[in-house]
Each structure stands twice: as C-alpha cells, then as structure tokens.
N, CA, C and O of each residue as an XYZ file, in Angstrom:
672
protein
N    -128.974    -83.099   -119.976
C    -130.058    -82.129   -120.036
C    -131.122    -82.615   -121.004
O    -130.805    -83.101   -122.089
N    -132.357    -82.488   -120.622
C    -133.471    -82.902   -121.457
C    -133.644    -81.919   -122.610
O    -133.777    -80.716   -122.384
N    -133.643    -82.421   -123.842
C    -133.854    -81.513   -124.986
C    -135.335    -81.165   -125.137
O    -136.214    -81.936   -124.752
N    -135.582    -80.014   -125.695
C    -136.951    -79.602   -125.997
C    -137.346    -80.139   -127.359
O    -136.498    -80.293   -128.238
N    -138.620    -80.424   -127.540
C    -139.065    -80.878   -128.864
C    -139.039    -79.719   -129.852
O    -139.072    -78.552   -129.462
N    -138.982    -80.056   -131.120
C    -139.114    -79.032   -132.157
C    -140.546    -78.519   -132.147
O    -141.497    -79.287   -132.001
N    -140.682    -77.218   -132.303
C    -142.014    -76.617   -132.379
C    -142.592    -76.952   -133.752
O    -141.954    -76.679   -134.769
N    -143.794    -77.542   -133.799
C    -144.409    -77.829   -135.106
C    -144.559    -76.553   -135.932
O    -144.782    -75.470   -135.389
N    -144.436    -76.695   -137.243
C    -144.496    -75.532   -138.133
C    -145.755    -74.698   -137.937
O    -145.698    -73.468   -137.946
N    -146.884    -75.362   -137.760
C    -148.149    -74.631   -137.601
C    -148.117    -73.754   -136.350
O    -148.640    -72.640   -136.360
N    -147.504    -74.256   -135.270
C    -147.391    -73.447   -134.047
C    -146.370    -72.333   -134.220
O    -146.601    -71.199   -133.800
N    -145.246    -72.658   -134.838
C    -144.217    -71.642   -135.060
C    -144.786    -70.493   -135.903
O    -144.452    -69.329   -135.682
N    -145.644    -70.830   -136.865
C    -146.254    -69.796   -137.702
C    -147.176    -68.886   -136.891
O    -147.417    -67.743   -137.278
N    -147.692    -69.389   -135.768
C    -148.525    -68.587   -134.875
C    -147.690    -67.819   -133.852
O    -148.226    -67.096   -133.012
N    -146.374    -67.986   -133.935
C    -145.491    -67.284   -133.012
C    -145.221    -68.022   -131.715
O    -144.713    -67.431   -130.762
N    -145.557    -69.322   -131.663
C    -145.315    -70.105   -130.446
C    -143.850    -70.504   -130.390
O    -143.273    -70.971   -131.372
N    -143.263    -70.307   -129.211
C    -141.863    -70.664   -128.993
C    -141.687    -71.127   -127.543
O    -142.548    -70.908   -126.691
N    -140.562    -71.765   -127.297
C    -140.190    -72.183   -125.950
C    -138.875    -71.516   -125.591
O    -137.980    -71.393   -126.427
N    -138.765    -71.084   -124.339
C    -137.486    -70.556   -123.863
C    -137.262    -71.058   -122.453
O    -138.219    -71.294   -121.716
N    -136.008    -71.224   -122.071
C    -135.721    -71.723   -120.725
C    -136.247    -70.776   -119.650
O    -136.219    -69.555   -119.808
N    -136.723    -71.359   -118.563
C    -137.180    -70.584   -117.412
C    -135.978    -69.875   -116.789
O    -134.911    -70.468   -116.630
N    -136.160    -68.619   -116.445
C    -135.147    -67.834   -115.725
C    -135.748    -67.407   -114.386
O    -136.963    -67.464   -114.192
N    -134.891    -66.986   -113.480
C    -135.363    -66.587   -112.154
C    -136.444    -65.506   -112.223
O    -137.372    -65.507   -111.414
N    -136.329    -64.586   -113.180
C    -137.334    -63.519   -113.247
C    -138.685    -63.998   -113.812
O    -139.632    -63.216   -113.891
N    -138.775    -65.295   -114.208
C    -140.044    -65.874   -114.643
C    -140.873    -66.404   -113.478
O    -142.044    -66.740   -113.660
N    -140.289    -66.485   -112.289
C    -141.004    -67.094   -111.166
C    -142.341    -66.425   -110.858
O    -143.305    -67.142   -110.587
N    -142.460    -65.092   -110.884
C    -143.797    -64.508   -110.652
C    -144.830    -64.969   -111.689
O    -145.972    -65.259   -111.334
N    -144.440    -65.038   -112.953
C    -145.340    -65.523   -113.998
C    -145.736    -66.976   -113.752
O    -146.909    -67.334   -113.856
N    -144.765    -67.798   -113.430
C    -145.053    -69.205   -113.167
C    -145.962    -69.355   -111.947
O    -146.824    -70.233   -111.911
N    -145.766    -68.501   -110.962
C    -146.654    -68.480   -109.799
C    -148.071    -68.091   -110.188
O    -149.034    -68.600   -109.615
N    -148.207    -67.192   -111.156
C    -149.537    -66.805   -111.639
C    -150.259    -67.990   -112.278
O    -151.468    -68.149   -112.112
N    -149.519    -68.816   -113.005
C    -150.125    -70.010   -113.605
C    -150.613    -70.939   -112.497
O    -151.737    -71.439   -112.548
N    -149.761    -71.167   -111.494
C    -150.147    -72.027   -110.377
C    -151.406    -71.476   -109.704
O    -152.349    -72.216   -109.427
N    -151.404    -70.190   -109.451
C    -152.536    -69.534   -108.803
C    -153.813    -69.729   -109.622
O    -154.872    -70.010   -109.061
N    -153.718    -69.582   -110.934
C    -154.889    -69.704   -111.795
C    -155.516    -71.094   -111.701
O    -156.738    -71.231   -111.762
N    -154.681    -72.125   -111.553
C    -155.199    -73.486   -111.498
C    -155.698    -73.893   -110.123
O    -156.534    -74.789   -110.012
N    -155.208    -73.262   -109.091
C    -155.555    -73.684   -107.728
C    -156.485    -72.730   -106.983
O    -156.997    -73.085   -105.922
N    -156.713    -71.549   -107.504
C    -157.483    -70.536   -106.778
C    -158.888    -71.029   -106.410
O    -159.295    -70.884   -105.258
N    -159.636    -71.605   -107.351
C    -161.006    -72.041   -107.051
C    -161.007    -73.088   -105.943
O    -161.868    -73.072   -105.063
N    -160.054    -73.981   -105.993
C    -159.948    -75.022   -104.966
C    -159.723    -74.401   -103.587
O    -160.340    -74.822   -102.609
N    -158.851    -73.411   -103.507
C    -158.513    -72.781   -102.231
C    -159.622    -71.830   -101.781
O    -159.819    -71.654   -100.579
N    -160.342    -71.219   -102.706
C    -161.458    -70.344   -102.320
C    -162.514    -71.105   -101.532
O    -163.223    -70.519   -100.714
N    -162.622    -72.402   -101.775
C    -163.603    -73.222   -101.064
C    -163.313    -73.295    -99.563
O    -164.192    -73.641    -98.774
N    -162.082    -72.969    -99.174
C    -161.730    -73.001    -97.747
C    -162.335    -71.825    -96.982
O    -162.421    -71.854    -95.754
N    -162.758    -70.781    -97.722
C    -163.357    -69.618    -97.078
C    -162.356    -68.680    -96.432
O    -162.732    -67.859    -95.594
N    -161.099    -68.784    -96.802
C    -160.064    -67.919    -96.232
C    -160.177    -66.510    -96.800
O    -160.694    -66.323    -97.902
N    -159.689    -65.507    -96.046
C    -159.614    -64.145    -96.590
C    -158.660    -64.115    -97.798
O    -157.751    -64.941    -97.884
N    -158.858    -63.187    -98.709
C    -158.016    -63.118    -99.916
C    -156.510    -63.095    -99.630
O    -155.749    -63.768   -100.325
N    -156.070    -62.346    -98.635
C    -154.634    -62.274    -98.344
C    -154.090    -63.631    -97.906
O    -152.977    -64.004    -98.278
N    -154.862    -64.361    -97.127
C    -154.450    -65.690    -96.675
C    -154.378    -66.648    -97.856
O    -153.425    -67.416    -97.985
N    -155.400    -66.598    -98.726
C    -155.411    -67.433    -99.934
C    -154.180    -67.169   -100.784
O    -153.488    -68.098   -101.200
N    -153.915    -65.894   -101.038
C    -152.777    -65.529   -101.898
C    -151.463    -65.995   -101.301
O    -150.604    -66.519   -102.011
N    -151.301    -65.807    -99.996
C    -150.063    -66.233    -99.332
C    -149.915    -67.750    -99.399
O    -148.822    -68.256    -99.654
N    -151.004    -68.474    -99.173
C    -150.969    -69.932    -99.228
C    -150.583    -70.404   -100.627
O    -149.706    -71.255   -100.772
N    -151.230    -69.859   -101.656
C    -150.934    -70.257   -103.028
C    -149.496    -69.929   -103.408
O    -148.844    -70.717   -104.093
N    -148.996    -68.779   -102.975
C    -147.602    -68.415   -103.262
C    -146.646    -69.410   -102.612
O    -145.668    -69.830   -103.230
N    -146.927    -69.784   -101.369
C    -146.081    -70.765   -100.678
C    -146.137    -72.122   -101.367
O    -145.111    -72.783   -101.530
N    -147.330    -72.537   -101.771
C    -147.481    -73.829   -102.437
C    -146.744    -73.851   -103.775
O    -146.152    -74.865   -104.146
N    -146.782    -72.734   -104.495
C    -146.039    -72.671   -105.753
C    -144.544    -72.844   -105.504
O    -143.882    -73.600   -106.216
N    -144.010    -72.157   -104.508
C    -142.574    -72.272   -104.191
C    -142.228    -73.723   -103.877
O    -141.210    -74.233   -104.345
N    -143.060    -74.386   -103.094
C    -142.805    -75.788   -102.757
C    -142.873    -76.687   -103.997
O    -142.043    -77.582   -104.160
N    -143.850    -76.452   -104.862
C    -143.938    -77.236   -106.085
C    -142.710    -77.020   -106.960
O    -142.125    -77.977   -107.465
N    -142.325    -75.769   -107.136
C    -141.172    -75.444   -107.969
C    -139.908    -76.118   -107.427
O    -139.133    -76.707   -108.181
N    -139.717    -76.023   -106.138
C    -138.558    -76.649   -105.485
C    -138.593    -78.167   -105.684
O    -137.564    -78.786   -105.954
N    -139.762    -78.750   -105.550
C    -139.896    -80.202   -105.751
C    -139.503    -80.587   -107.182
O    -138.738    -81.529   -107.387
N    -140.027    -79.858   -108.163
C    -139.707    -80.187   -109.551
C    -138.202    -80.115   -109.816
O    -137.641    -80.996   -110.467
N    -137.564    -79.086   -109.323
C    -136.121    -78.921   -109.550
C    -135.334    -80.057   -108.901
O    -134.366    -80.563   -109.467
N    -135.768    -80.445   -107.706
C    -135.070    -81.500   -106.969
C    -135.347    -82.883   -107.555
O    -134.428    -83.686   -107.717
N    -136.595    -83.157   -107.867
C    -136.991    -84.493   -108.324
C    -136.604    -84.774   -109.777
O    -136.493    -85.935   -110.171
N    -136.399    -83.735   -110.566
C    -136.124    -83.910   -111.992
C    -134.858    -83.159   -112.406
O    -134.928    -82.214   -113.192
N    -133.705    -83.573   -111.884
C    -132.463    -82.883   -112.263
C    -132.195    -83.039   -113.766
O    -132.354    -84.121   -114.333
N    -131.796    -81.959   -114.377
C    -131.522    -81.982   -115.812
C    -132.754    -81.816   -116.678
O    -132.667    -81.894   -117.903
N    -133.908    -81.587   -116.051
C    -135.138    -81.394   -116.829
C    -135.076    -80.078   -117.596
O    -134.338    -79.160   -117.239
N    -135.868    -80.013   -118.653
C    -136.007    -78.776   -119.418
C    -137.244    -78.061   -118.886
O    -138.372    -78.502   -119.105
N    -137.020    -76.964   -118.192
C    -138.103    -76.140   -117.672
C    -138.238    -74.956   -118.621
O    -137.329    -74.132   -118.719
N    -139.360    -74.869   -119.318
C    -139.485    -73.813   -120.313
C    -140.799    -73.050   -120.199
O    -141.823    -73.571   -119.757
N    -140.719    -71.798   -120.616
C    -141.883    -70.930   -120.727
C    -142.352    -71.009   -122.171
O    -141.552    -70.915   -123.102
N    -143.654    -71.183   -122.347
C    -144.254    -71.157   -123.676
C    -144.628    -69.715   -123.960
O    -145.340    -69.085   -123.178
N    -144.153    -69.198   -125.069
C    -144.489    -67.831   -125.453
C    -145.275    -67.859   -126.768
O    -145.117    -68.760   -127.591
N    -146.113    -66.858   -126.933
C    -146.859    -66.680   -128.181
C    -146.631    -65.241   -128.618
O    -147.064    -64.299   -127.954
N    -145.943    -65.087   -129.747
C    -145.582    -63.758   -130.259
C    -144.908    -62.933   -129.162
O    -145.178    -61.742   -129.006
N    -144.036    -63.582   -128.414
C    -143.257    -62.912   -127.369
C    -143.961    -62.749   -126.041
O    -143.346    -62.298   -125.074
N    -145.229    -63.102   -125.966
C    -145.980    -62.971   -124.712
C    -145.966    -64.303   -123.955
O    -146.232    -65.355   -124.536
N    -145.659    -64.252   -122.667
C    -145.651    -65.457   -121.850
C    -147.067    -66.009   -121.749
O    -147.998    -65.297   -121.375
N    -147.219    -67.301   -122.091
C    -148.543    -67.917   -122.127
C    -148.662    -69.128   -121.209
O    -149.735    -69.392   -120.667
N    -147.579    -69.858   -121.033
C    -147.662    -71.090   -120.249
C    -146.298    -71.645   -119.930
O    -145.269    -70.987   -120.089
N    -146.328    -72.901   -119.467
C    -145.072    -73.581   -119.134
C    -145.132    -75.022   -119.607
O    -146.192    -75.646   -119.648
N    -143.966    -75.529   -119.960
C    -143.804    -76.924   -120.351
C    -142.532    -77.418   -119.691
O    -141.444    -76.912   -119.966
N    -142.670    -78.410   -118.818
C    -141.530    -78.991   -118.110
C    -141.402    -80.441   -118.563
O    -142.350    -81.220   -118.461
N    -140.223    -80.792   -119.063
C    -139.971    -82.139   -119.581
C    -138.741    -82.749   -118.923
O    -137.771    -82.054   -118.620
N    -138.799    -84.060   -118.707
C    -137.670    -84.796   -118.142
C    -137.506    -86.097   -118.911
O    -138.438    -86.894   -119.013
N    -136.304    -86.303   -119.455
C    -136.038    -87.544   -120.173
C    -135.378    -88.520   -119.218
O    -134.283    -88.284   -118.709
N    -136.077    -89.623   -118.992
C    -135.515    -90.727   -118.223
C    -135.143    -91.833   -119.187
O    -135.190    -91.640   -120.402
N    -134.781    -92.968   -118.673
C    -134.415    -94.100   -119.515
C    -135.684    -94.647   -120.163
O    -136.541    -95.219   -119.489
N    -135.791    -94.467   -121.467
C    -136.942    -94.965   -122.210
C    -138.242    -94.216   -121.971
O    -139.307    -94.685   -122.371
N    -138.170    -93.058   -121.323
C    -139.389    -92.334   -120.957
C    -139.174    -90.834   -121.034
O    -138.230    -90.296   -120.456
N    -140.064    -90.167   -121.757
C    -140.099    -88.708   -121.731
C    -141.256    -88.326   -120.828
O    -142.420    -88.518   -121.177
N    -140.927    -87.784   -119.665
C    -141.948    -87.414   -118.679
C    -142.368    -85.964   -118.902
O    -141.532    -85.061   -118.903
N    -143.655    -85.750   -119.088
C    -144.191    -84.395   -119.055
C    -144.403    -84.104   -117.578
O    -145.383    -84.551   -116.982
N    -143.493    -83.365   -117.000
C    -143.569    -83.039   -115.580
C    -144.751    -82.109   -115.345
O    -145.498    -82.273   -114.381
N    -144.915    -81.137   -116.227
C    -146.013    -80.186   -116.097
C    -146.204    -79.461   -117.424
O    -145.247    -79.120   -118.118
N    -147.452    -79.242   -117.744
C    -147.805    -78.379   -118.867
C    -149.047    -77.617   -118.421
O    -150.046    -78.219   -118.028
N    -148.980    -76.306   -118.484
C    -150.087    -75.472   -118.009
C    -150.008    -74.113   -118.683
O    -148.934    -73.639   -119.054
N    -151.177    -73.501   -118.830
C    -151.276    -72.188   -119.464
C    -152.123    -71.264   -118.618
O    -152.976    -71.714   -117.853
N    -151.885    -69.974   -118.758
C    -152.807    -69.010   -118.170
C    -154.165    -69.224   -118.835
O    -154.216    -69.612   -120.002
N    -155.258    -68.981   -118.126
C    -156.587    -69.236   -118.695
C    -156.824    -68.587   -120.061
O    -157.504    -69.173   -120.903
N    -156.286    -67.409   -120.294
C    -156.495    -66.725   -121.577
C    -155.897    -67.502   -122.750
O    -156.282    -67.274   -123.897
N    -154.979    -68.399   -122.483
C    -154.315    -69.152   -123.539
C    -154.806    -70.596   -123.647
O    -154.298    -71.356   -124.471
N    -155.763    -70.975   -122.847
C    -156.293    -72.340   -122.879
C    -157.259    -72.519   -124.047
O    -157.827    -71.558   -124.565
N    -157.422    -73.748   -124.433
C    -158.389    -74.136   -125.473
C    -158.102    -73.498   -126.823
O    -159.018    -73.194   -127.588
N    -156.829    -73.302   -127.104
C    -156.444    -72.764   -128.414
C    -155.657    -73.791   -129.234
O    -155.219    -73.497   -130.346
N    -155.481    -74.999   -128.679
C    -154.757    -76.053   -129.382
C    -153.254    -76.036   -129.175
O    -152.550    -76.902   -129.694
N    -152.757    -75.078   -128.435
C    -151.303    -74.967   -128.241
C    -150.793    -76.136   -127.419
O    -149.819    -76.787   -127.797
N    -151.448    -76.406   -126.294
C    -151.003    -77.504   -125.426
C    -151.040    -78.839   -126.138
O    -150.084    -79.611   -126.072
N    -152.145    -79.114   -126.820
C    -152.256    -80.376   -127.552
C    -151.186    -80.519   -128.618
O    -150.620    -81.599   -128.787
N    -150.903    -79.451   -129.334
C    -149.862    -79.502   -130.371
C    -148.482    -79.720   -129.754
O    -147.659    -80.444   -130.314
N    -148.228    -79.097   -128.604
C    -146.943    -79.321   -127.934
C    -146.818    -80.763   -127.438
O    -145.749    -81.366   -127.534
N    -147.901    -81.304   -126.916
C    -147.870    -82.699   -126.467
C    -147.610    -83.618   -127.652
O    -146.834    -84.567   -127.537
N    -148.240    -83.353   -128.778
C    -147.990    -84.158   -129.981
C    -146.539    -84.052   -130.415
O    -145.959    -85.037   -130.873
N    -145.942    -82.871   -130.280
C    -144.523    -82.707   -130.624
C    -143.646    -83.538   -129.687
O    -142.681    -84.163   -130.126
N    -143.982    -83.541   -128.402
C    -143.246    -84.372   -127.443
C    -143.392    -85.844   -127.825
O    -142.418    -86.596   -127.794
N    -144.608    -86.251   -128.185
C    -144.853    -87.633   -128.577
C    -144.039    -88.005   -129.816
O    -143.456    -89.087   -129.874
N    -143.999    -87.121   -130.796
C    -143.244    -87.402   -132.018
C    -141.761    -87.529   -131.712
O    -141.088    -88.425   -132.221
N    -141.255    -86.628   -130.877
C    -139.838    -86.656   -130.506
C    -139.508    -87.939   -129.763
O    -138.521    -88.604   -130.079
N    -140.329    -88.295   -128.774
C    -140.085    -89.509   -127.996
C    -140.255    -90.753   -128.868
O    -139.458    -91.688   -128.798
N    -141.301    -90.747   -129.685
C    -141.553    -91.894   -130.545
C    -140.419    -92.170   -131.515
O    -140.127    -93.326   -131.820
N    -139.779    -91.117   -132.001
C    -138.648    -91.286   -132.923
C    -137.488    -92.021   -132.247
O    -136.672    -92.653   -132.917
N    -137.422    -91.933   -130.925
C    -136.372    -92.641   -130.173
C    -136.878    -93.958   -129.593
O    -136.120    -94.694   -128.962
N    -138.160    -94.254   -129.807
C    -138.742    -95.462   -129.242
C    -139.084    -95.337   -127.770
O    -139.291    -96.343   -127.091
N    -139.145    -94.104   -127.268
C    -139.466    -93.873   -125.856
C    -140.976    -93.711   -125.679
O    -141.693    -93.329   -126.603
N    -141.428    -94.011   -124.477
C    -142.816    -93.708   -124.130
C    -142.870    -92.277   -123.615
O    -141.836    -91.665   -123.346
N    -144.084    -91.751   -123.480
C    -144.322    -90.445   -122.872
C    -145.231    -90.701   -121.680
O    -146.199    -91.453   -121.784
N    -144.921    -90.076   -120.544
C    -145.744    -90.276   -119.357
C    -146.042    -88.942   -118.682
O    -145.323    -87.957   -118.841
N    -147.140    -88.954   -117.917
C    -147.528    -87.772   -117.150
C    -148.438    -88.221   -116.010
O    -149.283    -89.099   -116.182
N    -148.252    -87.607   -114.851
C    -149.187    -87.784   -113.747
C    -150.233    -86.672   -113.837
O    -149.890    -85.500   -113.993
N    -151.513    -87.047   -113.739
C    -152.610    -86.097   -113.851
C    -153.564    -86.338   -112.683
O    -153.884    -87.481   -112.358
N    -154.013    -85.255   -112.058
C    -155.005    -85.421   -110.996
C    -156.248    -86.101   -111.557
O    -156.649    -85.859   -112.695
N    -156.839    -86.946   -110.743
C    -158.028    -87.687   -111.176
C    -159.135    -86.761   -111.672
O    -159.866    -87.108   -112.600
N    -159.260    -85.587   -111.061
C    -160.341    -84.662   -111.417
C    -159.973    -83.705   -112.556
O    -160.796    -82.873   -112.938
N    -158.772    -83.802   -113.098
C    -158.320    -82.875   -114.127
C    -158.986    -83.196   -115.472
O    -158.810    -84.294   -116.000
N    -159.746    -82.250   -116.026
C    -160.410    -82.512   -117.308
C    -159.430    -82.718   -118.460
O    -159.836    -83.190   -119.522
N    -158.153    -82.380   -118.284
C    -157.161    -82.598   -119.344
C    -156.974    -84.082   -119.646
O    -156.415    -84.439   -120.684
N    -157.437    -84.945   -118.747
C    -157.347    -86.384   -119.025
C    -158.030    -86.732   -120.338
O    -157.579    -87.628   -121.052
N    -159.107    -86.036   -120.664
C    -159.810    -86.305   -121.928
C    -158.871    -86.080   -123.121
O    -158.853    -86.870   -124.064
N    -158.094    -84.993   -123.065
C    -157.140    -84.711   -124.146
C    -156.102    -85.828   -124.239
O    -155.837    -86.341   -125.326
N    -155.522    -86.201   -123.115
C    -154.491    -87.246   -123.137
C    -155.051    -88.557   -123.680
O    -154.389    -89.244   -124.457
N    -156.244    -88.895   -123.280
C    -156.834    -90.155   -123.748
C    -157.134    -90.083   -125.252
O    -156.956    -91.071   -125.964
N    -157.588    -88.916   -125.738
C    -157.797    -88.747   -127.186
C    -156.497    -88.915   -127.954
O    -156.488    -89.398   -129.086
N    -155.394    -88.509   -127.323
C    -154.085    -88.613   -127.985
C    -153.483    -90.017   -127.876
O    -152.409    -90.275   -128.421
N    -154.166    -90.917   -127.180
C    -153.697    -92.298   -127.111
C    -153.021    -92.693   -125.813
O    -152.455    -93.783   -125.721
N    -153.069    -91.825   -124.801
C    -152.506    -92.181   -123.502
C    -153.467    -93.134   -122.794
O    -154.686    -93.002   -122.903
N    -152.904    -94.085   -122.075
C    -153.698    -95.001   -121.269
C    -153.205    -94.980   -119.832
O    -152.073    -94.582   -119.555
N    -154.063    -95.410   -118.930
C    -153.691    -95.417   -117.515
C    -152.708    -96.545   -117.256
O    -152.925    -97.691   -117.652
N    -151.603    -96.187   -116.571
C    -150.555    -97.161   -116.271
C    -150.346    -97.336   -114.772
O    -149.592    -98.211   -114.346
N    -151.007    -96.508   -113.973
C    -150.844    -96.631   -112.533
C    -151.589    -95.540   -111.806
O    -152.250    -94.692   -112.405
N    -151.462    -95.588   -110.492
C    -152.085    -94.602   -109.619
C    -151.091    -94.233   -108.529
O    -150.286    -95.062   -108.103
N    -151.153    -92.982   -108.081
C    -150.303    -92.509   -106.983
C    -151.059    -91.418   -106.246
O    -151.083    -90.269   -106.688
N    -151.674    -91.766   -105.129
C    -152.432    -90.780   -104.366
C    -153.549    -90.211   -105.204
O    -154.346    -90.966   -105.762
N    -153.630    -88.886   -105.309
C    -154.719    -88.269   -106.076
C    -154.455    -88.241   -107.582
O    -155.227    -87.644   -108.333
N    -153.376    -88.877   -108.027
C    -152.971    -88.819   -109.426
C    -153.123    -90.166   -110.118
O    -153.052    -91.221   -109.489
N    -153.335    -90.104   -111.427
C    -153.225    -91.290   -112.268
C    -152.006    -91.082   -113.159
O    -151.725    -89.970   -113.606
N    -151.299    -92.162   -113.403
C    -150.166    -92.129   -114.317
C    -150.684    -92.537   -115.678
O    -151.220    -93.632   -115.855
N    -150.518    -91.644   -116.637
C    -150.901    -91.919   -118.018
C    -149.646    -92.093   -118.847
O    -148.661    -91.379   -118.663
N    -149.691    -93.052   -119.766
C    -148.549    -93.311   -120.645
C    -149.005    -93.482   -122.083
O    -150.104    -93.956   -122.369
N    -148.116    -93.075   -122.971
C    -148.309    -93.274   -124.398
C    -147.074    -93.993   -124.916
O    -145.947    -93.634   -124.574
N    -147.288    -94.999   -125.732
C    -146.157    -95.676   -126.365
C    -146.343    -95.661   -127.869
O    -147.460    -95.729   -128.382
N    -145.233    -95.570   -128.550
C    -145.269    -95.554   -130.003
C    -145.801    -96.902   -130.490
O    -145.470    -97.952   -129.939
N    -146.616    -96.851   -131.511
C    -147.232    -98.102   -132.034
C    -146.550    -98.543   -133.296
O    -146.924    -99.562   -133.876
C-alpha cells in the first residue's frame, strides 16, 4: 500500500488533513471531476441533463481506471477543518512516486494547499531517493506550478505530458 506523506506543519495548523477515500465520498469526487470538465463539455452545446449524465459517466470510468491501473495506491480526500476540499491520489512504484491525481473544488484552489502537498510528496520521495512523476494535460495551467517546483518534461502520451522531479 502506498503511504501518504506527512502533512507539513503549516498545513496541519490550517486544519489540512488527508483521509482515505470511502464509497460515500464518490459523489464529492464526482463533483471535483465535474468542476474541472464542465466548461470543456459545455462547448458541445448539449442540454444540461445530457452534460451532467456524460460527466457522471466519465467520472465513473476515470475512477474505475485509477483503481485498476494503480493497485495499492493511496486514494485520499483532502480536508480543511473537516470540510472536503480536494483529492490526492498517490502510487508508489519502483523508484517512483506517481501523483495519479491532485485536484480541488474551485473554492479551494489558489490557496497554496496543492503546492504544499506536492512539496510534501517530493520531500517524502526524495528522502527515499525516488523521483516524483505526474501526467498533466498539455493545456493544464498547473504545469506552471510543477515547473516552478522543478519538474521537467520526461515524455508525452496522447494529450498528456509526463513531468518528473528527481532529488538533486
């Protein structure tokens, strides 16, 4: 099983915590997926009910893929003072800590939580001499954050770039 990183003291002082995903978290996790994909799907011009059904189906497929492709991964909900704010999915492979997914509801974005969690993952992996990797869509503005943190492009896969960080 992939261990979770220690929450940095500054985040813990703000009430940030991680807890394992449970079945009753699926609607919340679907809301995160919906928040990130809604604008993209609205461009199709579908009626709202069709959009919602499509996004719900896509979330189920993504969730199923993550569980299947990353056995033993740590799937966690990020909470802030007990309120569900986001998700952090990690998978430890041989010499690699993969950030499978990190995402927050829009109300929790741009508060430094994600960046601090990524730094915690980097510190944890670096202490073991492991690299950290993540696939990011080419159009995802989060690439700027990863590059500021020292991630570099290591490959491409369809609409994604593979970013990696190695301890120096």
